[in-house]
C-alpha positions in Angstrom: -25.4 -23.8 18.3 -26.0 -20.7 16.3 -23.0 -18.4 16.4 -23.3 -14.9 15.1 -20.3 -13.5 13.4 -19.8 -9.7 13.1 -18.4 -9.3 9.6 -17.8 -5.6 10.2 -15.5 -6.2 13.2 -11.8 -5.3 12.7 -9.5 -8.2 11.8 -6.0 -8.8 13.1 -3.6 -8.6 10.2 -0.2 -9.8 11.3 3.2 -10.0 9.5 6.9 -9.4 9.9 8.9 -7.2 7.5 12.5 -6.0 7.8 14.9 -3.8 5.9 18.6 -3.7 6.7 21.5 -1.6 5.2 24.9 -3.1 4.8 28.2 -2.0 3.3 27.2 -1.9 -0.3 23.4 -2.3 -0.4 20.3 -3.4 1.4 18.6 -6.6 2.4 14.8 -6.8 2.7 13.0 -9.8 4.3 9.5 -10.9 5.2 7.5 -13.9 6.3 4.8 -15.3 4.1 1.6 -15.6 6.3 -1.4 -13.6 5.3 -4.0 -13.8 8.1 -7.5 -12.7 8.6 -8.0 -12.9 12.4 -7.3 -16.5 13.3 -7.7 -17.7 9.7 -4.6 -18.1 7.6 -5.7 -16.9 4.2 -2.4 -17.5 2.4 0.6 -19.3 3.9 3.0 -18.5 1.0 2.4 -14.9 0.0 5.1 -12.6 -1.3 5.2 -9.4 0.8 8.3 -7.9 -1.0 7.0 -6.1 -4.1 9.1 -4.6 -6.9 8.6 -0.9 -7.6 11.5 -0.3 -10.0 14.5 -2.3 -11.1 16.4 -1.0 -8.1 13.7 -0.3 -5.5 11.4 -2.7 -3.6 8.8 -2.3 -0.9 7.9 -4.6 2.1 4.2 -4.5 2.8 2.4 -5.0 6.2 -1.1 -4.3 7.4 -4.1 -4.6 5.0 -3.0 -6.6 2.0 -5.4 -4.7 -0.3 -4.3 -1.3 1.0 -0.6 -2.1 0.6 -1.1 -3.6 -2.8 -2.9 -0.6 -4.2 -0.3 1.8 -2.8 2.4 -0.3 -4.4 0.6 -0.3 -7.8 0.1 3.5 -7.8 3.7 4.1 -6.9 5.0 1.7 -9.5 2.9 3.5 -12.2 4.1 7.0 -11.1 7.7 5.8 -11.0 7.4 4.4 -14.5 6.2 7.8 -15.8 8.9 9.5 -13.8 11.6 7.3 -15.4 10.3 7.9 -18.9 10.3 11.7 -18.4 13.8 11.9 -16.9 15.3 9.2 -19.0 17.0 7.5 -16.0 15.9 5.3 -13.1 14.2 7.0 -10.1 16.2 7.3 -6.9 15.2 5.4 -3.7 14.4 8.7 -2.1 11.9 9.6 -4.8 10.2 6.2 -4.5 10.0 6.5 -0.8 8.5 10.0 -0.9 5.9 8.8 -3.3 4.9 6.1 -0.9 4.9 8.7 1.9 2.7 11.1 -0.2 0.1 8.5 -1.0 0.1 7.1 2.6 -0.2 10.6 4.2 -2.9 11.9 1.8 -5.0 8.8 2.5 -4.1 8.2 6.1 -7.8 8.1 7.2 -8.5 5.3 4.8 -5.4 3.1 4.7 -4.2 0.5 7.2 -0.7 -0.3 6.0 2.8 0.2 7.1 5.6 0.0 4.5 9.4 -0.3 4.3 11.0 1.0 1.1 14.5 -0.2 0.3 16.8 0.0 -2.7 20.1 1.2 -4.2 21.0 4.1 -6.5 24.3 5.6 -7.7 23.8 8.8 -5.8 23.4 7.6 -2.2 23.9 3.8 -2.4 21.7 1.5 -0.3 18.9 3.2 1.6 16.0 2.1 3.9 13.0 4.2 4.6 10.2 3.4 7.0 6.7 4.6 6.2 4.4 3.5 9.1 0.7 4.2 9.6 -0.1 7.8 9.0 2.4 8.6 6.3 5.5 9.6 8.3 8.8 8.9 6.5 12.0 8.1 8.4 15.3 7.1 6.9 17.0 4.5 9.1 19.9 2.0 8.9 17.4 -0.7 9.6 13.6 -0.8 9.8 11.2 -3.4 11.2 7.4 -3.5 10.9 4.3 -5.6 11.4 3.1 -7.5 14.4 6.3 -9.5 14.7 8.4 -6.4 15.1 7.4 -6.2 18.8 9.6 -9.2 19.5 12.6 -7.8 17.5 13.5 -4.4 18.8 15.8 -5.6 21.6 17.3 -8.3 19.2 18.2 -5.6 16.6 19.7 -3.3 19.2 22.0 -6.1 20.1 22.7 -7.8 16.8 22.8 -5.0 14.2 26.1 -3.3 13.5 27.4 -0.8 11.1 29.5 -1.9 8.1 28.1 -5.5 7.8 28.8 -7.6 4.8 26.1 -8.9 2.5 26.1 -12.3 4.0 26.1 -11.0 7.6 23.1 -8.7 6.7 21.1 -11.5 5.1 21.8 -13.9 8.0 20.6 -11.2 10.4 17.4 -10.7 8.4 16.8 -14.5 8.1 17.4 -15.0 11.8 15.2 -12.1 12.8 12.2 -13.2 10.7 12.5 -16.8 12.0 12.5 -15.4 15.6 9.4 -13.4 14.9 7.7 -16.5 13.3 8.5 -18.5 16.5 7.1 -15.9 18.8 4.3 -14.2 16.8 1.2 -16.3 16.0 0.3 -14.0 13.1 3.7 -14.5 11.4 4.6 -17.7 9.7 5.3 -19.7 6.6 8.6 -19.2 4.8 11.2 -16.5 4.7 11.8 -14.5 1.6 14.8 -12.1 1.2 15.7 -9.6 -1.5 19.3 -8.3 -1.8 19.8 -5.0 -3.7 23.2 -3.5 -4.6 25.2 -2.1 -7.5 25.2 -5.5 -9.2 21.4 -5.8 -9.3 18.8 -7.8 -7.3 19.0 -11.3 -5.8 15.9 -13.0 -4.5 16.2 -15.9 -2.0 13.7 -18.3 -0.5 14.1 -20.2 2.8 11.5 -22.9 3.7 10.8 -23.8 7.3 13.2 -26.6 7.5 16.1 -24.3 6.7 15.3 -21.8 9.5 17.0 -21.9 12.9 14.9 -23.4 15.8 14.3 -21.2 18.8 13.5 -22.2 22.5 10.8 -24.8 22.8 10.2 -25.0 19.0 9.7 -28.5 17.6 11.6 -29.7 14.6 9.7 -29.7 11.3 8.0 -33.1 10.5 6.2 -34.4 7.5 3.4 -35.9 9.5 1.5 -35.4 12.7 2.2 -39.0 13.4 5.9 -38.3 13.6 5.3 -35.7 16.3 3.0 -37.9 18.4 5.3 -40.9 18.0 2.4 -43.1 16.9 3.0 -46.0 14.4 1.9 -45.5 10.8 -1.7 -46.7 10.1 -1.8 -50.2 8.7 -2.9 -50.5 5.0 -6.1 -52.4 4.4 
């Protein structure tokens, strides 16, 4: 049967990105599935991109759009640091992201979360959704998986969390989105930013909590079906 495919049709580009402040810094988290409609183009992508030594950005939407915005902002911040002789603040980085997103809002399909730490205001999270609005928040969530997380964060987030509590919250939230959102999946990556520097963590699927009706991870489809291993010839 000859099936015609409309290559110009819009593709669903799903993801889950999260930024959370805690008492002393911020934690950023994301899943790793890059999808083009129903096709998983990359199951282990890194959606948390470094802008400076103390500022990172979580990317959602079009991978190409979010990557080019990140590249431009990184370049401008490098020039800014050379001119001032000191690291750029989180607010400056977030406003550069906002400026590029707003000035090109008719051409970009990307939502971003900027997070980092500086000596002036400590840990900060800024959400820059489609259209180029900028909002400073104690926590921010984005991507298709965020639809499943608003009520969860209203209940689970609290002010003055420790670093471990904040990372556990992010890891739990991303795993919940992975369980419910078909466009989110893969592994969970987190980035912790505070006065001591940056720590990156990686959590594969077998280290994530299981949610209602989720099956435990298996090495083989035969384990799931309960069938015996095929006999060797």
